PLY file of the C-alpha trace (Angstrom):
ply
format ascii 1.0
element vertex 232
property float x
property float y
property float z
element edge 231
property int vertex1
property int vertex2
end_header
-24.96 -85.31 -57.27
-27.90 -87.90 -57.63
-30.78 -87.79 -55.12
-32.90 -90.88 -54.13
-36.74 -90.37 -54.16
-38.76 -92.00 -51.51
-42.61 -92.15 -51.63
-44.29 -90.76 -48.46
-47.28 -92.90 -48.11
-48.96 -95.80 -46.21
-51.76 -96.62 -48.57
-51.26 -100.36 -49.46
-52.52 -100.14 -53.00
-50.29 -97.07 -53.78
-47.23 -98.77 -52.22
-47.89 -101.77 -54.56
-47.89 -99.44 -57.44
-44.84 -97.34 -56.57
-42.80 -100.30 -55.43
-42.69 -101.36 -59.17
-41.54 -97.81 -60.13
-37.79 -97.68 -60.55
-37.74 -93.90 -59.96
-38.84 -94.69 -56.41
-35.97 -96.00 -54.21
-37.77 -96.38 -50.91
-40.78 -95.33 -48.74
-41.51 -93.44 -45.57
-44.59 -93.72 -43.35
-45.69 -92.14 -40.11
-48.56 -92.66 -37.63
-50.84 -89.96 -39.40
-50.32 -91.62 -42.75
-51.05 -95.01 -41.25
-54.28 -93.76 -39.78
-55.18 -92.01 -42.92
-54.72 -95.46 -44.74
-57.15 -97.04 -42.43
-54.67 -99.02 -40.36
-56.26 -100.51 -37.20
-53.33 -102.71 -35.94
-49.97 -101.04 -36.43
-47.91 -104.09 -36.50
-50.14 -106.36 -38.59
-50.57 -103.41 -41.17
-46.84 -102.83 -41.36
-46.48 -106.52 -41.97
-48.81 -106.25 -44.94
-46.75 -103.44 -46.31
-43.50 -105.39 -45.94
-44.93 -108.31 -47.96
-45.17 -105.86 -50.87
-41.98 -103.84 -50.10
-39.39 -106.28 -48.89
-36.43 -104.95 -50.73
-36.49 -101.12 -50.77
-35.84 -99.26 -47.66
-38.87 -98.26 -45.60
-39.28 -96.25 -42.44
-41.83 -97.10 -39.64
-42.22 -94.75 -36.79
-42.50 -95.32 -33.14
-45.50 -93.80 -31.53
-44.54 -93.90 -27.84
-43.76 -90.52 -25.99
-41.40 -91.75 -23.33
-37.77 -92.62 -24.07
-38.11 -96.14 -22.50
-41.13 -97.09 -24.68
-39.69 -95.54 -27.69
-36.55 -97.94 -27.31
-38.85 -100.87 -26.82
-40.92 -100.07 -29.81
-37.77 -99.32 -31.87
-36.30 -102.72 -31.09
-39.54 -104.49 -32.12
-39.94 -102.49 -35.26
-36.38 -103.24 -36.29
-37.19 -106.98 -36.11
-39.74 -106.70 -38.91
-37.28 -106.78 -41.74
-33.75 -106.10 -42.92
-34.93 -103.16 -45.08
-36.67 -101.35 -42.17
-35.55 -98.06 -40.64
-36.89 -97.16 -37.27
-38.33 -93.64 -37.23
-37.70 -91.61 -34.09
-38.83 -88.00 -33.47
-35.90 -85.64 -32.61
-37.99 -84.58 -29.49
-41.10 -85.93 -27.66
-44.09 -83.92 -27.01
-42.52 -82.52 -23.86
-39.80 -80.88 -25.96
-37.11 -83.36 -24.44
-34.39 -84.24 -26.98
-34.53 -87.97 -27.72
-30.71 -88.48 -27.51
-30.95 -91.37 -25.16
-33.38 -93.23 -27.59
-31.10 -92.34 -30.61
-27.94 -93.41 -28.84
-29.38 -96.63 -27.58
-30.97 -97.84 -30.79
-27.88 -96.75 -32.80
-25.62 -98.66 -30.43
-27.60 -101.84 -31.25
-26.89 -101.30 -34.97
-30.50 -100.44 -35.63
-30.94 -98.15 -38.80
-32.63 -95.02 -37.77
-34.74 -92.16 -39.48
-34.68 -89.18 -37.13
-37.77 -87.16 -37.95
-39.35 -83.82 -37.28
-36.02 -81.96 -37.59
-35.97 -78.27 -38.45
-32.81 -76.96 -37.65
-28.98 -77.46 -38.13
-28.62 -77.17 -34.29
-30.92 -80.21 -34.01
-28.79 -82.11 -36.71
-25.65 -81.30 -34.61
-27.17 -82.78 -31.53
-28.23 -85.90 -33.36
-24.60 -86.38 -34.87
-23.25 -86.20 -31.35
-25.44 -89.21 -30.28
-24.71 -91.60 -33.01
-21.78 -93.67 -34.31
-20.08 -93.49 -37.63
-21.22 -97.00 -38.84
-24.89 -97.57 -38.46
-27.06 -95.97 -41.15
-29.03 -92.84 -40.16
-31.38 -90.72 -41.93
-31.99 -87.18 -40.79
-35.34 -85.85 -42.09
-35.65 -82.02 -42.22
-39.11 -80.78 -42.65
-38.66 -78.08 -45.29
-42.32 -77.50 -46.28
-43.65 -77.27 -42.93
-40.87 -74.67 -42.05
-41.79 -72.73 -45.09
-45.43 -72.71 -44.24
-44.68 -70.56 -41.18
-42.71 -67.99 -43.46
-39.18 -69.38 -42.59
-36.70 -70.23 -45.28
-35.59 -73.90 -44.57
-32.68 -73.79 -47.15
-29.90 -72.38 -44.81
-30.63 -75.14 -42.25
-30.11 -77.77 -45.08
-26.84 -76.12 -46.23
-25.46 -76.07 -42.55
-26.86 -79.65 -41.84
-25.22 -81.10 -45.03
-21.95 -79.38 -44.15
-21.67 -80.80 -40.61
-22.82 -84.21 -41.53
-20.27 -84.66 -44.43
-17.79 -86.49 -42.26
-20.38 -89.22 -41.36
-20.58 -91.32 -44.35
-23.37 -93.30 -42.67
-25.62 -90.23 -42.56
-27.95 -89.16 -45.22
-29.91 -85.82 -45.09
-33.58 -86.10 -46.32
-35.93 -83.24 -47.57
-39.25 -83.82 -46.01
-42.69 -82.30 -46.23
-42.59 -81.54 -49.98
-44.98 -78.82 -51.12
-44.43 -78.68 -54.74
-42.46 -80.54 -57.67
-39.81 -77.78 -57.61
-38.68 -78.95 -54.35
-37.12 -81.89 -55.94
-34.92 -79.65 -57.92
-34.03 -77.49 -54.83
-33.12 -80.63 -52.82
-31.00 -81.99 -55.70
-29.05 -78.70 -56.03
-28.34 -78.45 -52.28
-27.00 -81.96 -52.23
-29.67 -83.69 -50.14
-29.14 -87.49 -50.36
-32.99 -88.23 -50.25
-36.36 -86.45 -50.80
-39.52 -88.17 -49.63
-42.56 -87.14 -51.82
-46.26 -87.94 -51.89
-47.48 -89.79 -54.90
-49.37 -87.01 -56.71
-46.18 -85.03 -56.77
-43.92 -87.96 -57.77
-46.10 -88.31 -60.93
-45.70 -84.65 -61.73
-41.98 -84.78 -61.37
-41.82 -87.74 -63.74
-43.41 -85.49 -66.31
-40.75 -82.76 -66.06
-39.44 -81.29 -69.45
-42.35 -79.19 -70.78
-41.26 -75.88 -72.22
-42.82 -72.54 -71.17
-44.32 -72.28 -74.56
-46.08 -75.63 -74.17
-47.28 -74.54 -70.60
-48.70 -71.36 -71.87
-50.58 -73.06 -74.68
-52.00 -75.76 -72.25
-53.11 -73.12 -69.74
-54.85 -71.01 -72.27
-56.57 -74.23 -73.75
-57.74 -75.30 -70.24
-59.25 -71.71 -69.60
-60.92 -72.02 -73.01
-62.42 -75.52 -72.37
-63.84 -74.43 -68.88
-65.33 -71.29 -70.21
-67.10 -73.38 -72.88
-68.25 -75.96 -70.43
-69.74 -73.12 -68.27
-71.46 -71.62 -71.33
-70.11 -68.33 -70.38
-71.56 -65.43 -72.40
-71.24 -61.59 -72.17
0 1
1 2
2 3
3 4
4 5
5 6
6 7
7 8
8 9
9 10
10 11
11 12
12 13
13 14
14 15
15 16
16 17
17 18
18 19
19 20
20 21
21 22
22 23
23 24
24 25
25 26
26 27
27 28
28 29
29 30
30 31
31 32
32 33
33 34
34 35
35 36
36 37
37 38
38 39
39 40
40 41
41 42
42 43
43 44
44 45
45 46
46 47
47 48
48 49
49 50
50 51
51 52
52 53
53 54
54 55
55 56
56 57
57 58
58 59
59 60
60 61
61 62
62 63
63 64
64 65
65 66
66 67
67 68
68 69
69 70
70 71
71 72
72 73
73 74
74 75
75 76
76 77
77 78
78 79
79 80
80 81
81 82
82 83
83 84
84 85
85 86
86 87
87 88
88 89
89 90
90 91
91 92
92 93
93 94
94 95
95 96
96 97
97 98
98 99
99 100
100 101
101 102
102 103
103 104
104 105
105 106
106 107
107 108
108 109
109 110
110 111
111 112
112 113
113 114
114 115
115 116
116 117
117 118
118 119
119 120
120 121
121 122
122 123
123 124
124 125
125 126
126 127
127 128
128 129
129 130
130 131
131 132
132 133
133 134
134 135
135 136
136 137
137 138
138 139
139 140
140 141
141 142
142 143
143 144
144 145
145 146
146 147
147 148
148 149
149 150
150 151
151 152
152 153
153 154
154 155
155 156
156 157
157 158
158 159
159 160
160 161
161 162
162 163
163 164
164 165
165 166
166 167
167 168
168 169
169 170
170 171
171 172
172 173
173 174
174 175
175 176
176 177
177 178
178 179
179 180
180 181
181 182
182 183
183 184
184 185
185 186
186 187
187 188
188 189
189 190
190 191
191 192
192 193
193 194
194 195
195 196
196 197
197 198
198 199
199 200
200 201
201 202
202 203
203 204
204 205
205 206
206 207
207 208
208 209
209 210
210 211
211 212
212 213
213 214
214 215
215 216
216 217
217 218
218 219
219 220
220 221
221 222
222 223
223 224
224 225
225 226
226 227
227 228
228 229
229 230
230 231
């Protein structure tokens, strides 16, 4: 099964670069990435991005914490472009499942990216809140789960299985930590993987043999020892 690569970034210059890259099929952003990119006005900055990325799918996240305001923000964000997915967290900061938000926006045929998902149980709750027509991405945070010593793979296997009857639902591998995650996500049958720019560049250089890697590694050690003028 093929897997679509999305670039996880909000930096305008890098979006311009990767928007021209055929390997990259879409983009994901979040409030943290927007802040890191220097965005001062969320709407105007997002509109700048959309001037560059006006065809490939791109996710912009709501930043409210109450269901009412999330719905209001979601409706507004959806109006920015036909290629826009509204990103909604699976719960708010008070641990409340955002089923009402998901259900309401989905019922208005607004494309959604449900984010900060970690378990198949959460995937199941999301599937009960949506229809089988409007496009929905479920973003499971593999890297952050692994950072805590937990294996995210079983949650992907279960989530992909229970979502298979929803042709409008795509499972996304989020929070990539290394290039090999691309291979893992592909083998599992994930529909999408969202990757930061530096790792996308490494993936596009896949194919080196172990012999080549060994030689390159030894050469780099040798170069650094010479630059440091190490002597015994």
